[in-house]
C-alpha positions as CSV (number, residue, x, y, z in Angstrom):
1,M,-14.9,17.1,0.0
2,S,-15.8,13.5,-0.9
3,E,-18.9,11.7,0.4
4,A,-16.5,9.4,2.3
5,A,-15.0,12.4,4.2
6,R,-18.5,13.3,5.7
7,I,-19.2,9.9,7.3
8,D,-19.9,9.7,11.0
9,G,-21.2,7.0,13.3
10,E,-24.9,7.7,12.7
11,T,-24.3,7.5,8.9
12,V,-22.5,4.2,9.3
13,G,-25.5,2.8,11.2
14,R,-27.9,3.9,8.5
15,L,-25.7,2.5,5.8
16,L,-25.4,-0.9,7.5
17,S,-29.0,-0.9,8.9
18,R,-27.4,-1.8,12.3
19,R,-27.1,0.1,15.5
20,V,-23.6,1.5,16.0
21,T,-22.6,1.8,19.7
22,G,-19.1,2.9,19.2
23,Y,-17.3,5.0,16.6
24,E,-13.6,5.9,16.7
25,P,-12.0,7.6,13.7
26,L,-8.8,6.1,12.4
27,P,-6.0,7.6,10.2
28,G,-6.4,7.0,6.5
29,F,-6.0,8.3,3.0
30,A,-7.3,11.9,2.4
31,A,-10.3,10.8,0.3
32,N,-11.4,8.0,2.7
33,T,-13.1,7.6,6.0
34,V,-11.8,4.8,8.2
35,A,-13.2,4.1,11.7
36,L,-13.2,1.4,14.4
37,V,-16.9,0.8,15.1
38,T,-18.8,-1.3,17.6
39,L,-22.0,-2.9,16.4
40,E,-24.6,-4.5,18.5
41,P,-24.1,-7.0,20.1
42,G,-20.6,-6.0,20.8
43,V,-19.0,-6.8,17.4
44,R,-15.9,-4.7,16.7
45,A,-15.2,-4.0,13.1
46,V,-13.3,-1.6,10.9
47,F,-15.5,0.5,8.6
48,K,-14.0,2.1,5.4
49,A,-15.7,4.4,3.0
50,A,-13.8,5.2,-0.2
51,G,-14.2,5.5,-4.0
52,A,-16.2,2.8,-5.7
53,R,-13.3,1.4,-7.6
54,E,-11.1,1.3,-4.5
55,V,-13.8,-0.5,-2.6
56,E,-14.3,-2.9,-5.5
57,V,-10.6,-3.7,-5.7
58,E,-10.2,-4.1,-1.9
59,L,-13.2,-6.4,-1.6
60,W,-11.8,-8.6,-4.4
61,A,-8.3,-8.6,-2.8
62,L,-9.5,-9.5,0.7
63,R,-11.6,-12.4,-0.6
64,S,-8.9,-13.6,-3.0
65,M,-6.2,-13.5,-0.3
66,A,-8.5,-15.2,2.2
67,A,-9.2,-18.0,-0.3
68,R,-5.4,-18.5,-0.6
69,G,-4.7,-18.7,3.1
70,V,-3.2,-15.2,3.4
71,P,-4.1,-13.7,6.8
72,V,-6.5,-10.9,6.1
73,P,-9.5,-9.5,8.0
74,E,-12.8,-11.2,7.5
75,V,-15.2,-9.3,5.3
76,I,-18.5,-8.7,7.1
77,A,-20.1,-6.6,4.5
78,G,-19.2,-4.3,1.6
79,E,-20.8,-2.7,-1.4
80,A,-19.0,-0.8,-4.2
81,D,-22.2,0.3,-5.8
82,A,-23.7,1.9,-2.8
83,Q,-24.4,5.7,-2.6
84,V,-21.4,5.7,-0.2
85,P,-19.2,2.8,-1.3
86,Y,-17.9,1.0,1.8
87,L,-16.5,-2.2,3.3
88,L,-16.7,-3.6,6.8
89,T,-14.1,-6.0,8.1
90,R,-13.8,-7.8,11.4
91,F,-11.3,-6.1,13.8
92,V,-8.1,-8.0,14.2
93,P,-6.8,-7.7,17.8
94,A,-3.1,-7.4,17.1
95,G,-0.4,-4.8,17.1
96,A,0.7,-2.8,14.1
97,G,4.1,-3.6,12.6
98,V,6.5,-6.4,13.6
99,T,8.7,-6.5,16.7
100,T,10.4,-9.9,16.4
101,A,12.7,-11.4,13.8
102,E,10.3,-14.4,13.6
103,A,7.4,-12.2,12.6
104,A,9.6,-10.3,10.1
105,A,10.7,-13.6,8.6
106,G,7.1,-14.7,8.5
107,L,6.2,-11.6,6.5
108,G,9.0,-12.3,4.1
109,R,7.7,-15.8,3.4
110,L,4.1,-14.5,3.1
111,L,5.2,-11.9,0.6
112,R,7.0,-14.5,-1.5
113,G,3.8,-16.4,-1.7
114,V,1.7,-13.3,-2.6
115,H,4.2,-12.2,-5.2
116,A,3.8,-15.6,-6.9
117,L,0.1,-15.0,-7.7
118,P,-0.6,-14.5,-11.4
119,V,-1.1,-11.0,-12.8
120,Q,-1.5,-9.4,-16.2
121,G,0.1,-6.2,-17.4
122,A,1.4,-3.5,-15.1
123,G,-0.4,-1.0,-12.9
124,F,-2.5,-0.6,-9.8
125,F,-5.9,-2.2,-10.1
126,K,-7.7,0.9,-8.7
127,E,-6.4,2.8,-11.8
128,S,-7.3,0.2,-14.4
129,A,-10.6,-0.4,-16.1
130,G,-10.6,-4.2,-16.3
131,P,-11.4,-6.6,-13.5
132,P,-8.5,-7.6,-11.3
133,P,-6.0,-9.2,-11.7
134,Y,-5.8,-7.3,-15.0
135,A,-3.8,-4.1,-14.5
136,G,-3.4,-2.8,-18.1
137,E,-0.9,-3.3,-20.8
138,G,2.8,-2.4,-20.4
139,S,5.7,-3.1,-18.2
140,W,6.9,-1.9,-14.8
141,A,9.5,0.4,-16.4
142,G,6.8,1.9,-18.6
143,L,4.5,2.4,-15.6
144,V,7.3,4.2,-13.7
145,A,8.1,6.4,-16.7
146,A,4.4,7.4,-16.9
147,T,4.6,8.2,-13.2
148,A,7.4,10.7,-14.1
149,D,5.0,12.4,-16.4
150,R,2.3,12.5,-13.7
151,L,4.8,14.1,-11.4
152,L,4.7,17.2,-13.6
153,Q,1.3,18.2,-12.2
154,V,2.9,18.7,-8.7
155,A,5.7,20.9,-10.1
156,G,4.6,23.6,-7.7
157,V,5.2,21.4,-4.7
158,L,8.7,20.2,-5.6
159,T,11.5,22.6,-6.3
160,P,12.7,22.5,-9.9
161,P,16.0,20.8,-9.1
162,L,14.2,18.2,-6.9
163,L,11.6,17.6,-9.6
164,S,14.3,17.2,-12.2
165,R,16.3,14.7,-10.2
166,C,13.3,12.6,-9.2
167,R,12.1,12.4,-12.9
168,E,15.7,11.5,-13.9
169,V,15.5,8.5,-11.5
170,L,12.0,7.5,-12.7
171,L,12.9,7.7,-16.4
172,D,16.0,5.5,-16.0
173,R,14.5,2.3,-17.3
174,A,17.5,0.2,-16.3
175,R,16.4,0.7,-12.7
176,W,12.9,-0.7,-13.2
177,G,13.5,-3.8,-15.4
178,Q,11.9,-6.4,-13.0
179,P,8.9,-8.3,-14.1
180,C,5.6,-7.4,-12.5
181,V,4.2,-9.5,-9.6
182,F,1.1,-9.2,-7.6
183,V,1.8,-6.6,-4.9
184,H,0.0,-5.3,-1.9
185,G,1.1,-1.8,-2.9
186,D,1.1,0.0,0.4
187,L,2.8,-2.4,2.9
188,H,3.3,0.3,5.6
189,P,4.1,-1.2,9.0
190,R,0.6,-0.1,10.2
191,H,-0.9,-2.3,7.6
192,V,0.9,-5.4,8.9
193,L,-0.6,-6.8,12.2
194,S,1.4,-9.2,14.3
195,A,1.1,-11.0,17.6
196,G,4.6,-12.0,18.9
197,S,6.2,-14.2,16.3
198,R,3.0,-14.5,14.1
199,I,1.6,-12.3,11.3
200,A,-2.0,-11.9,12.4
201,G,-3.3,-9.9,9.4
202,V,-2.4,-7.8,6.5
203,I,-4.9,-5.0,5.9
204,D,-5.6,-2.1,3.5
205,W,-5.3,-3.8,0.0
206,A,-6.8,-0.9,-2.0
207,D,-3.5,-0.1,-3.7
208,C,-2.8,-3.7,-4.8
209,G,-1.8,-4.4,-8.4
210,A,0.9,-5.6,-10.8
211,A,4.3,-4.0,-10.0
212,G,7.9,-4.7,-9.3
213,P,8.4,-6.9,-6.1
214,W,10.7,-4.3,-4.5
215,L,7.8,-1.9,-4.1
216,D,6.4,-4.1,-1.2
217,L,9.8,-4.9,0.2
218,A,10.8,-1.2,0.3
219,R,7.5,-0.1,1.9
220,A,7.8,-2.7,4.7
221,E,10.2,-0.5,6.6
222,F,10.2,-1.5,10.3
223,G,13.1,0.6,11.4
224,A,15.4,-2.0,13.0
225,A,18.0,-3.4,10.6
226,R,17.7,-6.8,12.1
227,L,14.0,-7.0,11.3
228,R,14.6,-5.8,7.7
229,R,17.3,-8.4,7.3
230,A,15.1,-11.2,8.7
231,M,12.4,-10.3,6.2
232,L,14.8,-10.1,3.2
233,E,16.5,-13.4,4.1
234,A,13.1,-15.2,4.3
235,Y,12.0,-13.6,1.0
236,F,15.3,-14.6,-0.7
237,P,16.1,-18.0,0.7
238,A,19.0,-18.4,-1.8
239,G,20.6,-15.2,-0.6
240,V,19.7,-11.5,-0.5
241,P,20.9,-9.8,-3.8
242,A,23.9,-7.6,-3.5
243,D,22.0,-4.7,-5.1
244,A,19.2,-4.8,-2.5
245,P,20.2,-1.5,-0.8
246,R,19.9,0.3,-4.1
247,R,16.6,-1.4,-5.1
248,L,15.1,-0.6,-1.7
249,A,16.1,3.0,-1.9
250,E,14.8,3.5,-5.4
251,H,11.4,1.9,-4.6
252,R,11.1,3.9,-1.3
253,L,11.5,7.1,-3.4
254,L,9.0,5.8,-6.0
255,H,6.4,5.1,-3.3
256,L,6.8,8.5,-1.8
257,L,6.3,10.1,-5.2
258,L,3.2,8.0,-5.9
259,A,1.8,9.0,-2.5
260,L,2.3,12.7,-3.4
261,I,0.6,12.2,-6.8
262,W,-2.3,10.3,-5.3
263,E,-2.8,12.9,-2.5
264,Y,-2.8,15.7,-5.1
265,E,-5.2,14.0,-7.5
266,C,-7.7,13.3,-4.7
267,G,-7.7,16.9,-3.6
268,G,-5.7,16.3,-0.4
269,D,-3.7,19.1,1.3
270,W,-0.8,17.1,2.8
271,L,1.6,17.9,0.0
272,H,4.4,20.1,1.1
273,E,4.7,18.0,4.3
274,R,5.9,15.1,2.1
275,V,8.8,17.0,0.5
276,P,11.4,16.4,3.3
277,G,10.8,12.6,3.1
278,I,11.2,12.8,-0.7
279,E,14.5,14.7,-0.3
280,T,15.8,12.2,2.2
281,A,14.8,9.2,0.0
282,L,16.5,10.8,-3.0
283,G,19.6,11.2,-0.9
284,A,19.4,7.5,0.0
285,V,19.3,6.6,-3.7
286,A,22.5,8.6,-4.3
287,A,24.1,7.0,-1.2
288,A,23.2,3.5,-2.3
289,E,24.6,4.2,-5.8
290,S,28.0,5.3,-4.3
291,R,28.4,2.1,-2.2
292,P,31.3,-0.1,-3.4
293,G,30.2,-3.2,-5.3
């Protein structure tokens, strides 16, 4: 178990040298601790303890995005070199996900701006040695191919036919020829906070890096087709590409496989539970490939 996994309210108070009057654990990655805390005098904040590199990257991302006008939580404190690396951000009082076409379109425009930020190389900053926004040498297709090799370490989780088919998709370089852009990396609906028609905040930037733009577009899955369409139309003002269903399906599968790899590598135990989602995503890739046009 990591140091982050043993954090409680009392520990947070000692770490911050402030009295904590409220502590509510929140869901998060297996190796992290995330909690909604209340500090005297009534300040509500989100505390996150994670690995040093993840904290370093997320602090950099939050400050960089804020400087560019991207709605992100205010950083109250954070220290990647602490005995327990952590960051503390101001709580954003807004709902998770988007529920209106206006907010979905706002997210599409926001992503277009984020993806225009300069990056170098390909990869997730938490896995690179250099300072962001340098992600390492190579291309998006090369990074995805390397992911296929990393998938071999979870061969006991996936059945041989499923593992073989997933690797076949990842190793097909024609699928992954897009140039890398700056990506959030884990744009799950719970990481997008909205208030009515407005995007109030985008949180959890620890997985940001240089990757294909479809990774973010695929992860921002809000269920309702009208919301997805509004986001894509705002992101692609000249028209949504005809191959969007296939690109989205491929990158949803990729993200699920990355999540499985990261869970395994950090010692998490939520592995076999991910298999049905991977099977469904692989089926969606096949279905998208069989669509006419």
